[in-house]
VOGU-3710 file (C-alpha; in Angstrom, 3 decimals, decimal comma):
1> xxxxxxxxxx> 131,009/139,131/102,579  128,181/138,177/100,506  125,573/137,872/103,098  126,529/141,842/103,895  123,861/143,978/101,872  125,352/145,734/99,021  128,870/144,468/99,342  130,764/143,677/96,391  129,750/139,754/96,083  125,922/141,115/96,897
11> xxxxxxxxxx> 126,120/143,609/94,218  127,548/141,100/91,625  125,251/138,279/92,213  122,247/140,868/92,375  123,412/142,281/89,044  123,920/138,842/87,202  120,430/137,761/88,538  118,489/141,087/87,547  120,188/140,994/84,155  118,862/137,033/84,030
21> xxxxxxxxxx> 115,326/138,382/85,207  115,629/141,254/82,363  116,202/138,568/79,550  113,444/135,938/80,968  111,075/139,037/80,790  112,053/140,226/77,432  112,010/136,417/75,888  108,625/135,929/77,355  106,674/139,234/76,241  108,845/139,904/72,781
31> xxxxxxxxxx> 105,714/138,645/71,103  103,460/140,988/72,823  102,012/144,108/71,192  103,069/146,275/74,418  106,738/144,856/74,311  108,617/148,017/74,988  106,132/149,102/77,907  106,431/145,887/79,770  110,383/146,209/79,636  110,566/149,828/80,506
41> xxxxxxxxxx> 108,208/149,150/83,297  110,138/146,220/84,478  113,398/148,161/84,224  111,909/150,651/86,254  110,844/148,229/88,999  114,445/146,986/89,143  116,049/150,510/89,607  113,386/150,892/92,232  114,229/147,698/94,005  117,999/148,941/94,205
51> xxxxxxxxxx> 117,068/152,537/95,333  114,689/150,840/98,255  117,291/148,473/99,177  119,896/151,515/99,295  117,363/153,779/101,304  116,961/151,098/104,083  120,481/150,129/104,102  122,426/153,173/104,159  119,763/155,970/105,428  117,371/153,928/107,947
61> xxxxxxxxxx> 120,031/151,166/108,730  116,924/149,196/109,567  113,343/147,764/108,446  111,412/144,939/107,388  113,691/143,946/104,381  116,546/143,680/106,466  115,085/141,922/109,165  113,890/139,612/106,538  117,370/139,074/105,422  118,651/138,552/108,396
71> xxxxxxxxxx> 116,345/135,888/109,628  116,074/134,621/106,036  119,987/133,582/106,448  118,945/131,604/109,574  116,330/129,737/107,779  118,813/129,060/104,782  121,382/127,565/107,313  118,517/125,402/108,595  117,806/124,011/105,223  121,334/123,538/104,414
81> xxxxxxxxxx> 121,346/121,402/107,650  118,321/119,520/106,746  119,904/118,383/103,484  122,847/117,367/105,191  121,589/115,598/108,150  118,158/114,450/106,615  116,080/116,252/109,053  113,026/118,543/108,289  113,284/121,264/110,792  112,893/123,959/107,637
91> xxxxxxxxxx> 109,637/122,824/106,604  108,213/122,419/110,197  109,239/125,688/111,528  106,773/128,382/110,188  106,575/126,961/106,829  105,736/129,511/104,221  102,905/127,607/102,626  100,787/126,651/105,679  99,142/128,454/108,463  101,603/128,121/111,232
101> xxxxxxxxxx> 102,851/131,074/113,050  102,270/134,456/111,505  102,611/136,171/108,334  105,807/137,628/109,321  107,237/134,074/110,292  106,122/132,536/107,242  107,859/135,423/105,273  111,127/134,769/106,768  110,735/131,072/106,298  110,138/131,966/102,382
111> xxxxxxxxxx> 113,146/134,569/102,574  115,311/131,546/103,588  114,401/129,368/100,830  115,211/132,036/98,372  118,569/132,726/100,326  119,490/129,208/100,051  118,584/129,332/96,313  120,380/132,783/95,618  123,651/132,381/97,652  122,264/134,486/100,423
121> xxxxxxxxxx> 122,312/137,682/98,302  120,220/140,306/99,620  120,019/142,002/96,400  119,084/138,955/94,449  116,419/138,019/96,680  114,999/141,424/96,600  115,005/141,565/92,836  112,981/138,096/93,222  110,311/140,045/95,334  110,401/142,933/92,943
131> xxxxxxxxxx> 109,983/140,238/90,124  106,931/138,586/91,524  105,175/141,872/92,453  105,476/143,296/88,689  103,998/140,119/87,306  101,185/140,939/89,956  100,963/144,192/88,600  101,057/143,189/84,777  98,270/140,615/85,833  96,172/143,421/87,108
141> xxxxxxxxxx> 96,694/145,726/84,297  95,792/142,868/81,888  92,575/142,281/83,803  91,498/146,139/83,445  92,362/146,247/79,965  90,522/143,388/78,828  87,486/144,887/80,557  88,117/148,397/79,171  90,181/148,013/76,196  89,296/151,257/74,512
151> xxxxxxxxxx> 92,728/152,286/73,083  92,624/156,156/74,433  92,614/154,408/78,057  95,648/152,470/77,681  97,602/155,268/78,918  95,917/155,766/82,116  95,948/152,149/82,966  99,723/152,192/82,120  100,176/155,350/84,635  97,556/153,889/87,503
161> xxxxxxxxxx> 98,732/149,995/87,263  102,328/149,704/86,007  103,955/153,103/86,380  102,326/154,220/89,705  105,281/155,480/91,938  104,507/154,441/95,338  103,110/151,117/93,942  106,207/150,367/92,222  108,574/151,590/95,245  106,869/149,658/98,380
171> xxxxxxxxxx> 106,364/146,434/96,141  109,936/146,583/95,297  111,569/145,042/98,274  111,818/142,014/100,104  108,295/142,481/101,519  105,322/140,717/102,201  103,736/143,600/100,161  105,239/142,307/97,203  103,817/139,118/97,890  100,562/140,563/98,301
181> xxxxxxxxxx> 100,700/142,163/94,837  101,567/139,248/93,065  98,624/137,022/94,730  96,324/139,997/94,224  96,979/139,983/90,622  96,688/136,236/90,363  93,445/136,308/92,054  91,830/138,984/89,940  93,258/137,856/86,539  92,139/134,108/87,239
191> xxxxxxxxxx> 88,655/135,135/88,671  88,201/137,532/85,076  89,345/134,340/83,157  86,998/131,989/84,948  84,136/134,317/83,821  85,118/134,481/80,320  86,258/130,856/79,884  86,035/128,479/82,919  89,323/126,326/82,585  90,990/124,712/85,092
201> xxxxxxxxxx> 94,144/126,755/84,993  92,301/129,825/85,474  90,562/128,073/88,638  93,646/127,064/90,009  95,260/130,848/89,608  92,286/132,088/91,267  92,454/129,787/94,385  96,371/130,210/94,407  96,255/134,095/94,520  93,456/133,990/97,221
211> xxxxxxxxxx> 95,188/131,556/99,456  98,454/133,395/99,245  96,770/136,346/100,308  95,560/134,507/103,346  99,049/133,763/104,289  100,762/137,066/103,693  98,037/139,598/103,394  95,143/138,382/105,173  93,396/142,176/105,356  93,014/141,937/101,775
221> xxxxxxxxxx> 90,976/138,838/101,198  87,491/140,265/102,463  87,697/143,197/100,441  88,617/141,226/97,413  86,007/138,121/97,667  83,181/141,004/98,060  84,597/143,155/95,248  84,505/139,971/93,046  80,965/139,554/93,445  79,815/141,920/90,747
231> xxxxxxxxxx> 82,118/140,562/88,145  80,563/137,235/88,538  77,056/138,307/88,760  77,426/140,595/85,186  77,217/139,172/81,957  80,227/139,756/80,241  80,539/141,799/77,179  81,116/140,738/73,598  84,493/142,427/73,956  85,374/140,604/77,187
241> xxxxxxxxxx> 85,008/137,213/75,724  88,012/135,341/74,178  87,598/134,385/70,914  86,314/130,562/70,394  85,284/130,574/74,214  81,834/130,750/75,803  81,324/132,875/78,816  80,740/131,135/82,144  76,680/130,510/82,535  74,802/132,286/84,953
251> xxxxxxxxxx> 73,672/129,691/87,114  77,483/129,117/87,852  78,284/132,309/88,221  75,537/132,780/91,211  77,178/129,586/92,388  80,604/130,924/92,444  79,290/133,975/94,239  77,856/131,812/97,065  81,165/130,018/97,256  83,053/133,330/97,843
261> xxxxxxxxxx> 80,790/134,394/100,577  81,242/130,972/102,238  84,943/130,875/101,452  85,243/134,270/103,295  83,198/133,250/106,154  84,873/130,108/106,354  88,629/131,541/105,923  88,158/134,522/108,380  86,900/132,354/111,062  89,494/129,755/110,425
271> xxxxxxxxxx> 92,288/132,400/110,790  90,581/133,968/113,549  90,902/130,854/115,448  94,559/130,802/114,917  94,925/134,556/115,564  92,484/136,307/117,836  93,512/139,506/116,378  91,792/138,453/112,962  88,661/137,201/114,719  85,569/138,585/112,885
281> xxxxxxxxxx> 83,698/138,766/116,079  86,699/140,574/117,597  87,444/142,906/114,714  86,032/146,485/116,064  87,717/145,565/119,452  90,998/144,740/117,727  91,059/147,926/115,439  90,096/149,991/118,224  93,092/148,643/120,614  95,658/148,999/117,793
291> xxxxxxxxxx> 94,619/152,397/117,046  94,472/153,567/120,351  98,007/151,992/121,038  99,298/153,810/117,941  98,047/157,490/119,877  99,666/156,525/122,852  103,007/155,708/121,157  102,913/159,132/119,354  102,841/157,543/115,758  99,408/159,123/114,773
301> xxxxxxxxxx> 98,577/162,526/115,807  95,131/162,661/114,562  92,749/160,690/116,810  89,510/161,283/114,790  89,972/157,856/113,234  90,135/155,997/116,285  86,847/154,533/117,257  85,027/155,680/120,432  84,002/152,164/121,327  84,393/148,747/119,883
311> xxxxxxxxxx> 81,209/148,448/118,165  80,408/148,291/114,150  78,575/151,427/114,384  81,747/153,063/115,593  83,813/151,801/112,781  81,182/153,280/110,116  81,316/156,594/111,687  84,919/156,565/111,498  84,959/155,451/107,670  85,061/158,865/105,925
321> xxxxxxxxxx> 88,048/159,829/108,074  89,489/156,615/107,620  89,321/156,304/103,756  90,681/160,053/103,495  93,502/159,301/105,662  94,282/156,119/103,647  93,998/157,757/100,272  95,782/160,946/100,654  98,172/161,001/103,624  100,747/161,938/104,379
331> xxxxxxxxxx> 100,203/165,848/103,369  102,955/167,956/102,433  103,181/169,385/105,593  103,788/166,262/107,366  106,911/165,258/105,127  109,910/164,786/107,449  112,126/162,999/104,993  112,657/162,605/101,142  110,700/159,383/100,869  107,725/160,765/102,693
341> xxxxxxxxxx> 108,103/163,886/100,635  107,869/162,236/97,412  104,751/160,282/98,826  103,272/163,575/99,858  103,878/165,034/96,534  101,922/162,148/94,754  99,203/162,177/97,058  98,519/165,917/96,054  98,313/164,896/92,162  96,162/162,142/93,386
351> xxxxxxxxxx> 93,889/164,440/95,435  93,440/166,665/92,478  92,501/163,933/90,256  90,126/162,805/92,818  88,669/166,054/93,294  88,139/166,382/89,247  86,366/163,034/89,442  83,744/164,572/92,012  83,418/167,484/90,327  82,559/165,748/86,959
361> xxxxxxxxxx> 79,944/163,630/88,999  78,328/166,029/90,591  78,319/168,585/87,531  77,182/165,674/85,267  75,207/162,731/87,050  74,912/160,982/83,846  78,451/159,859/84,349  77,939/158,526/87,696  74,852/156,696/86,156  76,504/155,045/83,224
371> xxxxxxxxxx> 79,619/154,042/85,509  77,157/152,632/87,858  76,077/149,892/85,574  79,567/148,863/84,907  80,506/145,903/87,116  84,199/146,779/87,096  83,420/150,205/88,506  81,403/148,818/91,179  83,967/146,185/92,250  86,675/149,162/92,262
381> xxxxxxxxxx> 84,383/151,032/94,291  83,705/148,377/96,735  87,272/147,253/97,233  88,475/150,840/97,705  85,585/151,470/100,227  86,237/148,329/102,232  89,854/147,937/102,454  90,592/151,748/102,897  88,420/151,454/105,996  90,602/148,792/107,408
391> xxxxxxxxxx> 93,886/150,436/106,746  92,868/153,731/108,075  91,919/152,453/111,334  93,839/149,511/111,861  96,936/151,057/110,353  97,430/154,569/111,907  101,100/154,493/111,401  101,890/156,496/108,395  104,935/154,405/107,450  102,601/151,155/107,752
401> xxxxxxxxxx> 99,997/152,609/106,159  101,903/153,502/103,058  102,672/150,394/102,614  99,477/148,667/103,335  97,365/150,853/101,111  99,365/149,766/97,789  96,822/146,879/97,275  94,069/149,225/96,908  96,198/151,721/94,420  95,121/149,794/91,020
411> xxxxxxxxxx> 91,499/149,798/92,280  91,325/153,413/93,123  92,753/154,301/89,951  90,109/152,003/88,266  87,478/154,131/89,661  89,193/157,208/88,328  89,439/155,897/85,012  86,288/154,307/84,360  84,798/157,752/85,427  86,893/159,563/82,864
421> xxxxxxxxxx> 86,152/156,698/80,316  82,247/157,531/80,710  82,995/161,156/80,539  84,779/160,969/77,447  81,665/158,651/76,140  79,207/161,233/77,007  81,573/163,911/75,094  81,465/161,773/71,934  77,817/161,196/72,128  77,196/164,931/72,361
431> xxxxxxxxxx> 79,280/165,597/69,441  77,795/162,931/67,493  74,244/164,346/68,394  75,558/167,757/67,327  76,674/166,833/64,030  73,804/164,578/63,111  71,535/167,755/64,248  73,660/169,971/61,858  73,492/167,358/59,056  69,649/167,326/59,504
441> xxxxxxxxxx> 69,247/170,771/59,514  71,472/170,982/56,433  69,331/168,607/54,628  66,326/170,688/55,702  67,519/173,536/54,522  68,466/172,128/51,010  64,891/170,736/50,498  63,563/173,971/51,359  65,841/175,674/48,317  64,677/173,047/46,146
451> xxxx> 60,892/173,634/47,023  61,639/177,532/46,546  63,485/177,152/43,210  61,000/174,627/41,858
//
C-alpha cells in the first residue's frame, strides 16, 4: 500500500519526511536575516508539492510525476537486487549521472535511488525534488539580491523568484524541471561567487550546476553560458565584493568567457552526437519538425511560430511570436481547466507589468540607457531572448511550454525589477536636483535680501 500515491502509508511517510526537511531548513537558516521569509517560502513550496501531486493523481490520473514514480519503483527494485546479488544493473542502466540514454531515462534512474532511500513513497520523493528546487530558487534569489542589494528591491526579488506561483508549482513535483531549477541556481550562484572570490568551492558548484543541466535540462545550457559572459567581462562593483576578498582579475574573467564559449560548443557537439535532436547543425530542422508535428496533432492552434523552412533565418523571423508565446500564453480565453486558468490569470498580471516596463522605456530612454550599462540586466535579457525562442518554437504544446519556461521566469523578473530600480533611481535624482535648486534659490534670495538691507 505504501507504493500507491496518497495511500495512508504514503501520506504518513511524506508528512514525516516533509517535517524533517522543514526542521532542516529552519536549523540551517535560523541565523539568516530573512529567516522568516525563507521558512514561509519553503512552507508554501511544500504545500504546492502536495497540491501538484493531488492534481495529477486525482484529477488527471496520469502525468510525468506518476510515470517517474512507476518506473522509479522498478529501478528501486533493481538496486535492491544488486545489493543482494552483488550485481550492478542499476548503475549501468541509464545512470542519472552520465550521458547514457536520454534525460527522461536518467530521471527515472534518479527516481529509483530516491524510492530506494525513501521507502517507495511518492510524496516523500516529490518533497525531495521540491526541496532541491527550492534550494535553486534561493540561490538565484541570493545572486540577484547581492548584485542589486537595494533594500527597497527586496520585496520585488522575493515575489519574482521565491514566491512566483508558476515557478513554485511547476518545480514542486517529481519532475526534471525541479532538477533544472536546482542546477540553474547552482550554476548562477557559483559563477557569481567565482567572479567575487575565485575559490575552489564556487568553481565546483558552477561545474556541477552546468553539468546537471546538460543531463536533465540541456536546452537551458546554451542560453545560460551566453548570459554568463557579460557577468564575467564586467568588473564587480564595490557593493558586490565580499569583505576581505579580491575580485577575479580581468584577464582571468576574459579567459573564463573563452572557456564558456568552448565548453558550450564542445558540450553541444558531444550531446548532439549522442542524440541527433540536439545536434547544433540540425537544430533549425529539428525545431521545425517538432513544431509541425505538434500542429498536426492539434496541440498547437497558432502556426505563426512554425518556421517556414529549416534555416536559421526562418528561426530569427519567428522570434517575436515565439517570445510572446512563451512569456504570455495561455491567454484567458484559452483556459480549459482550473490549472490553466490560474496560469492565464498570472500571465495577465505579468503582461501588464511588461507593458508598463515598455511604456517606461519608451517615455524615458534614460532608464534603458542606465539598465543597458548593467551586466546583470544584459545577462537577464540575453537569457530571456534566447531561451524563449527555443521554448516557443520547440515546445508548442502549452502544457509542456508552461513547464519549460519556468527557467526563464527569474530572469524575466530580473529584467523588470532592474528597470524599476533605474526608474526609481532617476526619480530620486530628479528629486535631489529639485531640492538642490530650491536651496540654491533660497540662498540667492537670502543674499539679495542682505544686500538690500545693507
